[in-house]
MARVEX-78423 format. One line per 10 residues: number of its first residue (from 1); for each residue x, y, z of N, C-alpha, C. Coordinates in steps of 0.05 Angstrom, whole numbers, plus 32768, in hexadecimal, padded with zeros to 4 digits. Layout:
REM MARVEX-78423
NUM) X/Y/Z/X/Y/Z/X/Y/Z  ...
REM end
This chain:
REM MARVEX-78423
1) 761D/8411/918F/7639/840F/9193/7642/83F1/91A4  7652/83E5/91B0/765C/83CE/91C2/7655/83E5/91D3  7641/83C5/91EC/7640/83DE/9207/7646/83C4/9218  765D/83C8/9230/7659/83B9/923E/7650/83BD/9264  763E/83AE/9271/763F/83B6/928C/7644/83A3/929D  7655/83A7/92B9/7660/838F/92C3/7649/8398/92DE  7646/8385/92E5/763C/8380/92FC/7649/836F/931B  7647/836C/9332/7649/8355/9347/7658/835C/9355  766C/837B/934F/767F/8383/935E/766D/8384/9387  768D/8389/9390/7683/8396/93B4/7698/8392/93C5
11) 7697/8387/93D9/76A7/8380/93F6/76A2/8370/93FF  76B4/835C/9401/76B2/833B/940C/76CC/833F/9422  76C9/8328/942C/76E8/8326/9447/76F5/8308/9434  7709/830B/943D/7715/82F8/9431/771D/82E5/9435  7714/82D3/941F/7711/82B3/9420/76FE/82B2/9418  76E3/82CA/940A/76CD/82C6/9401/76C9/82CD/93DC  76AF/82D6/93D8/76AB/82D3/93BB/7697/82E2/93B8  76A3/82E7/938C/768C/8301/938D/7685/82ED/936B  7677/82F6/9362/766A/82F1/9345/7669/8310/9334  768A/830C/9326/7679/831D/930F/766E/8323/92F6
21) 765A/8333/92E5/7657/8327/92D9/7654/8342/92C2  7650/833E/92A5/765C/834D/9296/7643/834A/9276  762F/8361/9270/761D/8356/9264/762A/8371/9245  7627/835B/9234/762F/836E/9217/7619/8372/91FD  761A/838B/91F7/7606/838C/91E5/7611/83A3/91C8  7612/8398/91BE/7619/83B4/919C/762D/839A/9193  762D/8380/9192/763F/836F/918F/7634/836E/916C  7645/8377/9159/7634/836A/913A/7642/834D/9131  7637/8349/911A/763D/8331/9110/765E/832A/9106  7670/831C/911C/7682/830F/9113/7688/8303/913B
31) 76B2/82FB/9139/76B6/82F5/915A/76B9/8305/916C  76B4/8304/917C/76B9/831B/919E/76D0/8302/91A8  76DE/8318/91B3/76E9/8300/91CC/76EB/8319/91E5  76EC/830F/9202/76E8/8319/9215/76F9/830E/9227  76FA/8329/9238/7708/8328/9257/7708/832D/9267  7713/832C/927F/770D/8341/9298/772F/8346/92A6  7729/835C/92AC/773A/8369/92B4/7740/8377/92C9  7750/837F/92D6/774D/8392/92EE/7768/83AF/92F5  775D/83B3/9305/776B/83CF/930B/7767/83D8/9322  7787/83D2/9333/777F/83DF/9350/7791/83F5/9352
41) 7789/8407/9366/778E/841D/9369/77B5/8423/935D  77C2/8437/9356/77D7/8437/9352/77EC/8425/933A  77D6/840C/9332/77DB/83F9/9326/77E0/83F7/9308  77DE/83E6/92F9/77DF/83E2/92DB/77C7/83D4/92D4  77AE/83D8/92C9/77A1/83CC/92C0/77A9/83AE/92B1  77A5/8394/92C4/77A4/8376/92B9/7798/836B/92B2  779A/8356/929D/7785/8343/929A/7781/832F/92B6  776A/8327/92AC/7765/8312/92CD/775D/82F6/92C2  7756/82F8/92AC/7747/82DE/929D/773D/82E7/9281  773B/82D4/926C/772F/82E3/924D/7729/82BF/9244
51) 7718/82C4/9231/7710/82AB/921D/7719/82B9/91FE  771A/82A1/91ED/7727/82AA/91DB/770C/829E/91CC  7717/8298/91AF/76FA/829C/919B/76F6/8270/919E  770E/8269/919A/7704/8248/91A0/76FF/8243/91BA  76F3/8255/91CF/76F5/8247/91E4/7719/824E/91FE  7723/8249/91F7/773C/8242/9205/7740/825E/9219  773D/824E/9233/773D/8266/9251/775A/826D/925F  775C/8287/9257/777C/8290/9267/7778/829E/9285  7782/8298/9296/777F/82A6/92A8/779D/82AF/92BA  77A4/82CE/92CC/77B7/82DA/92D2/77B9/82B6/92E4
61) 77D8/82B6/92EC/77E2/82A4/92FA/77D4/82A7/931E  77C8/82C1/931E/77C8/82C5/933A/77A7/82C5/9344  7799/82BA/932F/7783/82B7/9336/7770/829A/932A  7786/8285/931B/7783/826B/9322/777D/825A/9334  7768/8246/932F/775B/823B/933C/774E/8246/9351  7750/825D/9352/773B/8276/936A/7721/8277/9353  772D/828B/933E/770B/8290/9327/7701/8286/930C  76F2/8288/9303/76E8/827D/92F3/76D7/828E/92E1  76E4/8290/92C3/76D3/829F/92B1/76C3/828C/92A1  76B3/8298/929A/7697/828D/9286/768F/82A1/9279
71) 7684/8291/925E/7678/82A3/9245/7659/8297/9243  764A/829B/923E/7632/829C/9236/762C/82AB/9217  7632/82A4/91FC/7633/82AC/91E8/761C/82B5/91DE  7611/82AC/91DC/75EC/82AE/91DD/75DD/82C7/91E2  75E3/82C6/91FE/75E0/82E0/9215/75F2/82FA/920D  7607/82F3/9201/761E/8301/920C/762A/8317/9228  7624/82F1/922A/7630/8303/9253/7650/82EF/9250  7656/8300/9268/7676/82F2/9272/7678/82F4/9291  767D/82E5/9296/767E/82E4/92B8/7692/82D6/92C1  7699/82E5/92D6/76B7/82DC/92E9/76AF/82DC/9306
81) 76B1/82BA/931A/76AF/82A9/9328/76C4/82B0/933D  76C3/82BB/934C/76DD/82C8/9355/76CE/82B9/9379  76E7/82A4/937D/76E9/8295/939B/7703/829A/93AA  7709/8297/93BF/771A/8299/93D1/7725/82BA/93C7  7711/82C8/93CB/771E/82E4/93C2/7738/82E9/93DC  774C/82F9/93D0/7763/8304/93E1/775F/8323/93DD  7764/8332/93FA/7768/8349/93F7/7772/8351/93D9  7789/834C/93CD/7793/8355/93B8/7786/834D/939D  7770/833A/93A4/7759/834E/9381/774E/835E/9387  7758/836D/939E/774A/838D/93A4/774D/8396/9383
91) 7735/83A6/937C/7742/83B7/9366/7727/83B8/9358  7726/83C6/9342/770B/83D4/9331/7718/83BF/931A  76FB/83A8/9310/76F6/8397/92FD/76E9/839C/92E5  76F8/8399/92D1/76E7/83A0/92B6/76E5/8391/92A6  76D3/8390/9290/76C6/837E/9283/76D3/8389/926B  76E3/8376/925B/76F1/8377/9241/76E7/8372/921A  76DF/837F/920C/76DE/836C/91EA/76EC/8375/91DF  76EE/8367/91C5/7702/836E/91AA/76F7/835C/9196  76F2/8374/9183/76E0/835F/9163/76D7/8372/9167  76C6/836A/9140/76C4/834B/9135/76E2/8348/9135
101) 76E8/832B/912D/7700/831F/912B/76F8/830B/9120  770B/82FC/90FF/770A/82DF/9105/770C/82CB/9117  771D/82D8/9126/7730/82C8/9138/773C/82D9/9155  773B/82D4/9168/7742/82DC/917E/7754/82CC/9195  775D/82CF/919E/7769/82C2/91BB/7761/82CC/91D4  7762/82BF/91E6/775F/82C7/9201/776F/82DA/9208  7772/82F0/91F3/7792/8306/9206/7784/8314/921C  77AA/8311/9226/77A1/831F/9243/77AE/833B/923C  77B7/8349/9230/77BC/836A/9229/779C/837C/9227  779F/8382/923A/778D/839D/923C/778D/83AA/921A
111) 77A1/83BB/9219/77A8/83BA/91FE/779B/83B1/91D4  778F/839D/91DD/778A/838E/91C9/776D/8392/91D1  7762/8395/91DF/7741/839A/91E4/773C/83B5/91DA  7722/83B5/91D9/7718/83CE/91C1/7703/83D4/91D1  76F6/83C9/91E1/76CE/83D1/91F4/76E6/83C4/920E  76D6/83E0/921D/76D7/83D6/9236/76B2/83D7/924D  76B7/83DC/925E/769C/83DE/926C/76AB/83F5/9289  7694/83F2/9298/769E/840F/92A8/76A8/83FC/92C6  76AE/83EC/92C9/76B5/83E3/92D8/76AA/83E3/92F7  76B1/83C1/930C/769D/83BE/931D/76B8/83C1/9334
121) 76B3/83CC/9345/76C8/83C7/935C/76C2/83B4/9375  76D1/839E/937B/76D9/838A/938D/76F4/8390/939F  76E7/839B/93B5/76F3/839F/93C5/76F9/8382/93E4  770E/8375/93E7/7712/8362/93F4/7726/8367/940A  7713/8369/9428/7727/836E/9444/7730/8355/9448  7744/8352/9459/7748/8340/9464/7747/833C/9481
REM end
């Protein structure tokens, strides 16, 4: 079965950087789309960044210009480089995947994803 394992979370001061990684295993033949989500205490899970099967990348507005998502399809890894971190970025970050599909967009809707990692905590202090 599909498994997603995140790493790279931690605690940093405002303005700092972190790099999250997600390693996927168990993908069968076909196209999978992946993305990063986050959930802060008392809030709904929100999409942070996602990559569609055509390579189109989507970011939530609050992270544009600060976060970069990238994917290595050969190695089945997904990375989120986070710079200029702010206290509002504090949350549990999750890697997600959906598929296999003939085509998939970089959806930011959590309900459209089939597989989830266990999460990695990111804490930004002011």
